C-alpha positions as CSV (number, residue, x, y, z in Angstrom):
1,M,18.5,-10.9,-4.1
2,P,20.4,-14.0,-2.8
3,P,23.2,-13.6,-0.2
4,I,26.5,-12.5,-1.6
5,H,29.7,-14.4,-0.9
6,V,33.0,-12.5,-1.4
7,M,36.3,-14.4,-1.2
8,I,39.2,-12.0,-0.7
9,K,42.9,-12.7,-1.3
10,P,44.4,-9.9,0.9
11,A,48.0,-11.1,0.4
12,S,47.5,-12.3,-3.2
13,G,49.5,-15.4,-3.7
14,L,52.2,-14.6,-1.1
15,C,52.8,-17.4,1.3
16,N,55.2,-18.6,4.0
17,L,54.8,-22.2,2.9
18,R,56.0,-23.8,-0.3
19,C,53.4,-26.6,-0.9
20,K,54.3,-28.5,-4.0
21,Y,50.8,-28.9,-5.2
22,C,49.7,-25.2,-4.7
23,F,47.2,-24.5,-7.5
24,Y,47.3,-20.8,-6.9
25,A,51.1,-20.6,-7.4
26,D,50.5,-22.3,-10.7
27,E,47.7,-19.8,-11.7
28,M,49.9,-16.8,-10.9
29,E,52.5,-18.2,-13.3
30,N,49.8,-18.2,-16.0
31,R,48.8,-14.5,-15.9
32,S,50.4,-11.3,-16.9
33,Q,51.0,-10.2,-13.3
34,A,51.8,-12.9,-10.8
35,S,51.3,-11.3,-7.4
36,F,49.5,-8.1,-6.4
37,G,51.1,-7.9,-3.0
38,I,49.2,-6.9,0.1
39,M,45.8,-5.3,-0.3
40,S,45.8,-1.6,0.5
41,E,43.5,-0.1,3.1
42,K,41.8,1.9,0.4
43,T,41.1,-1.2,-1.7
44,L,39.8,-3.0,1.4
45,E,37.4,-0.1,2.1
46,N,36.1,-0.1,-1.5
47,V,35.6,-3.9,-1.4
48,V,33.6,-3.6,1.8
49,K,31.7,-0.5,0.6
50,Q,30.7,-2.1,-2.8
51,T,29.7,-5.4,-1.2
52,L,27.5,-3.9,1.5
53,R,26.0,-1.5,-1.1
54,F,25.0,-4.6,-3.2
55,A,24.2,-7.1,-0.4
56,D,20.7,-7.7,0.8
57,G,20.0,-9.6,4.0
58,Q,23.3,-11.5,4.3
59,C,26.9,-11.5,3.1
60,T,30.1,-13.5,3.8
61,F,33.6,-12.2,3.7
62,A,36.0,-15.1,3.3
63,F,39.7,-14.8,3.2
64,Q,42.2,-17.1,1.4
65,G,45.5,-16.9,-0.3
66,G,48.4,-17.5,-0.6
67,E,48.3,-17.0,3.1
68,P,45.8,-14.4,4.2
69,T,47.2,-13.8,7.7
70,L,50.3,-12.2,6.0
71,A,48.1,-9.1,5.6
72,G,48.4,-8.7,9.4
73,L,45.9,-8.6,12.3
74,D,45.4,-4.9,11.9
75,F,44.0,-5.5,8.4
76,Y,41.2,-7.5,9.9
77,R,40.5,-5.0,12.6
78,K,40.2,-2.4,9.9
79,L,37.8,-4.7,8.1
80,L,35.4,-4.6,11.0
81,Q,35.7,-0.8,11.2
82,F,34.7,-0.5,7.5
83,E,31.8,-2.9,8.0
84,K,30.4,-0.8,10.8
85,K,30.8,2.3,8.7
86,Y,29.1,1.0,5.5
87,N,26.5,-1.5,6.9
88,V,23.7,0.9,6.7
89,K,21.2,-1.8,5.7
90,N,22.0,-3.9,8.7
91,V,23.1,-6.8,6.6
92,R,24.1,-9.9,8.5
93,I,27.8,-10.4,8.0
94,E,29.7,-13.7,8.4
95,H,33.5,-14.2,8.3
96,A,35.6,-17.2,7.3
97,L,39.4,-17.6,6.8
98,Q,41.5,-20.4,5.4
99,T,45.0,-20.6,6.8
100,N,48.1,-22.8,7.1
101,G,48.2,-21.5,10.7
102,Y,51.9,-20.7,10.6
103,V,51.8,-17.2,12.1
104,L,48.8,-17.7,14.4
105,D,49.3,-17.0,18.1
106,E,47.0,-16.3,21.1
107,Q,46.2,-12.8,19.9
108,W,45.0,-14.0,16.5
109,C,42.9,-16.7,18.2
110,R,41.3,-14.3,20.6
111,F,40.4,-12.1,17.6
112,F,38.9,-15.0,15.7
113,A,36.9,-16.2,18.7
114,E,35.6,-12.7,19.7
115,N,34.5,-11.9,16.1
116,K,33.2,-15.4,15.2
117,F,35.5,-16.1,12.3
118,L,35.1,-19.7,11.0
119,I,38.6,-20.9,10.3
120,G,39.7,-23.6,7.8
121,L,43.0,-25.0,8.9
122,S,45.0,-26.9,6.3
123,V,46.2,-30.3,7.6
124,D,47.2,-33.1,5.3
125,G,46.6,-36.1,7.6
126,I,49.5,-37.7,9.5
127,K,53.1,-36.5,9.7
128,A,54.4,-38.5,6.7
129,T,51.7,-37.3,4.3
130,H,51.5,-33.7,5.6
131,D,55.3,-33.0,5.5
132,A,55.7,-34.7,2.1
133,Y,54.4,-31.6,0.3
134,R,53.7,-28.9,3.0
135,K,57.2,-27.5,3.8
136,D,57.9,-23.9,4.9
137,A,60.0,-21.4,2.9
138,A,63.2,-22.8,4.4
139,G,62.2,-26.4,3.5
140,N,61.3,-27.4,7.1
141,D,58.5,-29.7,8.1
142,T,55.3,-28.1,9.4
143,Y,53.1,-30.9,10.8
144,F,53.7,-30.6,14.5
145,H,53.5,-26.8,14.4
146,T,50.1,-27.1,12.6
147,L,48.8,-29.4,15.4
148,E,49.9,-26.9,18.0
149,V,47.9,-24.3,16.2
150,A,44.9,-26.6,16.1
151,K,45.1,-26.9,19.9
152,M,45.4,-23.2,20.3
153,L,42.3,-22.6,18.2
154,D,40.4,-25.2,20.2
155,I,41.4,-23.8,23.6
156,S,40.5,-20.3,22.4
157,G,37.0,-21.4,21.4
158,V,37.5,-20.7,17.7
159,D,35.2,-22.6,15.4
160,F,37.4,-24.4,12.9
161,N,37.5,-27.3,10.4
162,V,40.4,-29.1,8.9
163,L,41.0,-28.9,5.1
164,T,42.8,-31.9,3.7
165,V,44.1,-32.1,0.1
166,V,43.5,-35.5,-1.3
167,N,46.6,-36.4,-3.3
168,A,48.9,-39.3,-4.2
169,K,50.2,-39.4,-0.5
170,T,47.0,-38.8,1.5
171,A,44.5,-40.9,-0.5
172,P,46.1,-44.3,0.2
173,K,46.5,-43.4,3.9
174,I,43.0,-42.3,4.6
175,R,42.3,-45.0,7.2
176,R,45.3,-43.9,9.3
177,I,44.4,-40.2,8.7
178,Y,40.8,-40.7,9.7
179,E,41.8,-42.5,13.0
180,Q,44.3,-39.7,13.7
181,Y,41.7,-37.1,13.2
182,K,39.4,-38.9,15.6
183,K,42.1,-38.9,18.3
184,L,42.7,-35.2,17.7
185,G,39.0,-34.4,17.9
186,F,38.7,-33.0,14.4
187,S,35.0,-33.4,13.9
188,W,34.6,-31.0,11.0
189,Q,36.5,-32.3,8.0
190,Q,36.7,-31.2,4.3
191,Y,38.6,-33.2,1.7
192,I,39.6,-31.4,-1.5
193,A,40.7,-33.3,-4.6
194,C,44.2,-32.1,-5.7
195,L,44.4,-30.0,-8.8
196,D,47.1,-30.5,-11.4
197,P,48.6,-27.5,-13.1
198,I,46.1,-25.7,-15.3
199,W,46.1,-26.5,-19.0
200,E,48.5,-29.5,-18.5
201,K,47.6,-33.1,-19.0
202,Q,46.4,-34.6,-15.7
203,G,48.1,-37.3,-13.7
204,Q,51.7,-36.4,-14.6
205,Q,52.9,-34.9,-11.3
206,E,54.4,-36.6,-8.3
207,Y,51.4,-35.5,-6.2
208,S,48.8,-36.2,-8.9
209,L,45.6,-37.9,-7.8
210,T,44.6,-40.6,-10.2
211,P,41.0,-41.8,-10.8
212,K,41.4,-45.3,-9.4
213,V,43.2,-44.0,-6.3
214,Y,40.5,-41.3,-5.7
215,G,37.7,-43.8,-6.2
216,Q,39.1,-46.2,-3.6
217,F,39.6,-43.2,-1.3
218,L,36.0,-42.2,-1.5
219,I,34.9,-45.8,-0.7
220,D,37.3,-46.2,2.2
221,L,36.5,-42.9,3.8
222,F,32.8,-43.5,3.4
223,D,33.1,-46.9,5.1
224,L,34.8,-45.3,8.1
225,W,32.3,-42.4,8.2
226,E,29.3,-44.7,7.9
227,L,30.5,-46.9,10.7
228,D,30.7,-43.9,13.0
229,L,27.4,-42.7,11.7
230,K,25.8,-45.9,13.0
231,R,27.4,-45.1,16.4
232,G,26.2,-41.6,16.3
233,Q,29.8,-40.3,16.3
234,Q,30.4,-39.4,12.7
235,P,32.4,-36.2,11.8
236,Y,30.9,-33.8,9.4
237,I,32.3,-34.6,5.9
238,R,30.8,-32.2,3.4
239,Q,30.9,-34.4,0.3
240,Y,28.8,-37.2,1.9
241,E,26.5,-34.7,3.5
242,N,25.9,-33.1,0.1
243,Y,25.2,-36.4,-1.6
244,I,22.6,-37.2,1.0
245,G,21.1,-33.8,0.6
246,I,20.9,-34.3,-3.2
247,L,19.0,-37.6,-2.6
248,L,16.6,-35.6,-0.3
249,G,16.0,-33.0,-3.0
250,Q,18.2,-30.3,-1.5
251,V,20.6,-28.0,-3.3
252,P,24.2,-29.0,-2.4
253,E,26.4,-26.5,-0.8
254,S,29.4,-27.3,-2.9
255,C,29.4,-26.0,-6.5
256,E,31.5,-29.1,-7.5
257,Q,28.5,-31.2,-6.5
258,R,26.0,-29.0,-8.2
259,G,27.9,-29.7,-11.5
260,V,27.5,-26.0,-12.6
261,C,29.5,-23.0,-11.5
262,S,27.9,-20.7,-8.9
263,C,27.9,-16.9,-8.8
264,Q,31.2,-16.4,-7.0
265,N,33.2,-13.2,-6.4
266,V,36.9,-13.8,-5.8
267,V,38.8,-10.6,-5.2
268,E,42.6,-10.2,-5.7
269,A,44.7,-7.8,-3.6
270,D,44.4,-5.0,-6.2
271,G,40.5,-5.2,-6.1
272,S,40.1,-7.2,-9.3
273,V,37.2,-9.7,-9.3
274,Y,37.2,-13.1,-10.8
275,P,34.3,-15.6,-11.1
276,C,36.1,-18.6,-9.5
277,D,39.2,-19.3,-7.4
278,F,40.3,-21.8,-10.0
279,Y,40.1,-19.3,-12.9
280,M,41.9,-16.2,-11.6
281,L,43.4,-15.6,-15.0
282,D,43.5,-12.5,-17.2
283,D,40.8,-13.6,-19.6
284,Y,38.3,-14.1,-16.7
285,R,38.8,-10.7,-14.9
286,L,35.3,-9.2,-14.3
287,G,36.3,-5.7,-13.2
288,N,37.9,-3.9,-10.2
289,L,36.0,-2.8,-7.1
290,N,38.0,0.3,-6.9
291,E,36.4,1.4,-10.2
292,V,33.0,-0.5,-10.5
293,G,30.3,-2.1,-8.4
294,F,28.8,-5.6,-8.5
295,D,26.2,-4.7,-11.1
296,E,29.0,-4.1,-13.6
297,V,30.8,-7.2,-12.3
298,N,27.7,-9.3,-12.9
299,R,27.2,-7.8,-16.3
300,R,30.7,-8.8,-17.3
301,R,30.1,-12.3,-15.8
302,S,27.1,-12.7,-18.1
303,E,29.0,-11.3,-21.1
304,I,31.7,-13.9,-20.9
305,G,29.2,-16.6,-20.2
306,F,31.2,-18.1,-17.3
307,V,28.4,-19.9,-15.6
308,E,26.8,-21.1,-18.9
309,A,30.2,-22.5,-20.0
310,S,30.1,-24.9,-17.0
311,L,27.1,-26.7,-18.5
312,N,29.6,-28.5,-20.8
313,H,28.7,-32.0,-19.8
314,A,29.4,-34.7,-22.3
315,Q,26.4,-36.7,-23.6
316,R,28.0,-39.8,-22.1
317,C,27.7,-38.1,-18.7
318,K,24.1,-37.1,-19.2
319,D,23.2,-40.7,-20.1
320,C,25.0,-42.1,-17.0
321,P,22.6,-43.5,-14.4
322,Y,24.6,-41.6,-11.7
323,F,24.4,-38.2,-13.4
324,K,21.6,-36.9,-11.1
325,I,23.8,-37.4,-8.0
326,C,27.2,-36.9,-9.6
327,R,26.3,-33.8,-11.7
328,G,29.6,-34.1,-13.6
329,G,31.8,-32.7,-10.8
330,C,33.9,-29.6,-11.0
331,R,34.3,-27.8,-14.3
332,R,38.1,-27.5,-13.8
333,H,38.4,-31.3,-13.9
334,R,36.3,-31.3,-17.1
335,E,38.6,-28.8,-19.0
336,Q,42.1,-30.2,-18.4
337,P,44.0,-32.0,-21.1
338,G,43.9,-35.8,-20.8
339,T,40.1,-36.3,-20.8
340,A,37.4,-36.2,-23.5
341,A,35.5,-32.9,-23.9
342,G,33.0,-32.4,-21.1
343,E,34.1,-35.6,-19.2
344,N,35.5,-35.3,-15.7
345,W,39.0,-36.6,-14.9
346,F,37.5,-38.3,-11.9
347,C,34.5,-39.9,-13.8
348,E,35.9,-43.4,-13.1
349,S,36.3,-42.4,-9.4
350,Y,32.7,-41.5,-9.1
351,R,31.5,-44.6,-10.9
352,M,33.6,-46.7,-8.5
353,F,32.1,-45.0,-5.5
354,F,28.5,-45.1,-6.6
355,D,28.7,-48.7,-7.9
356,A,29.9,-49.7,-4.4
357,R,28.1,-47.3,-2.0
358,L,25.0,-45.6,-3.6
359,S,22.6,-48.1,-2.0
360,Q,24.0,-47.2,1.5
361,L,23.7,-43.5,0.7
362,K,20.1,-44.0,-0.3
363,E,19.5,-45.9,3.0
364,I,21.0,-43.0,5.0
365,A,18.9,-40.5,3.1
366,A,15.7,-42.5,3.8
367,M,16.6,-42.7,7.4
368,C,17.1,-38.9,7.5
369,K,13.8,-38.4,5.8
370,R,12.0,-40.4,8.4
371,Q,13.8,-38.4,11.2
372,G,13.0,-35.1,9.4
373,G,16.6,-34.0,8.8
374,N,19.6,-34.7,6.7
375,G,23.0,-36.3,7.2
């Protein structure tokens, strides 16, 4: 049985920021019950119990939102207590948490460091790009506060990476952003293509990422990364590492770069399980861990054919010379209005990037093969 990954939304979609592009706020508006509030202690216990009953060898509890720290530090202390109680098979447990950092203090940071939580801190580049869309509930800027949190995490010895949403503001400024991240010592970086509202035509929002802009972003960021790679100073950027891994015959970590949905378990605050963070809608509910276990969740997953439905690549994609490395991208970008059936909104972006830089990727992969590693 493969390792199980459970993503938990302990505060549902509650958040202390009001990011204009928040995809989860949009999803909440498209289901019968928007928010499920804060996860109860009993539900947390059942989630841990059902996960460790099903897990074999290894499991990951990851926390996301909304803003997961709104559940409070005692919630996570209780999590560790439940893990000790129910981990009778001595499963190796890993923890991760994605946060805007707004409520973090030294106590939170000590807890993360002592318990080896991997933290994803949301930072959208430089002040102008970050504060354009990431305001707090009162409409105030948050950039400098976020940088202070990054310093606190670093001083406390917490492992963290920065998560940057690629949107209409950040993409054109990637050179300045990259240099700023170098100065700040952000050596683990993840760039996430912005999502438009679900079931709406793409490219219509102020923050929307368009294919040409995204394609140029991928090229510009790669050039900066490759230059530092030659100096032995490159940051870890998952997308490029995954492309190199694909060229080396490895399975990419990111489901977007696999081109097919993986077996995910995303748990809302009421205990309901969904197959993907991008599809937490009524029609995709797989059951509730207060009532059923993961065998039933997986039966329901198979019944609705969620993974199988992600193999909806257009014939034009399958015939593309880049399909073996592109894989068609994220399903969500293939199901939005404004693109042909089974074609990715960012198809032009990937063509631009591979036209310009596939040869360099292959050279890096060949170098890694000679050295016996990957990117």
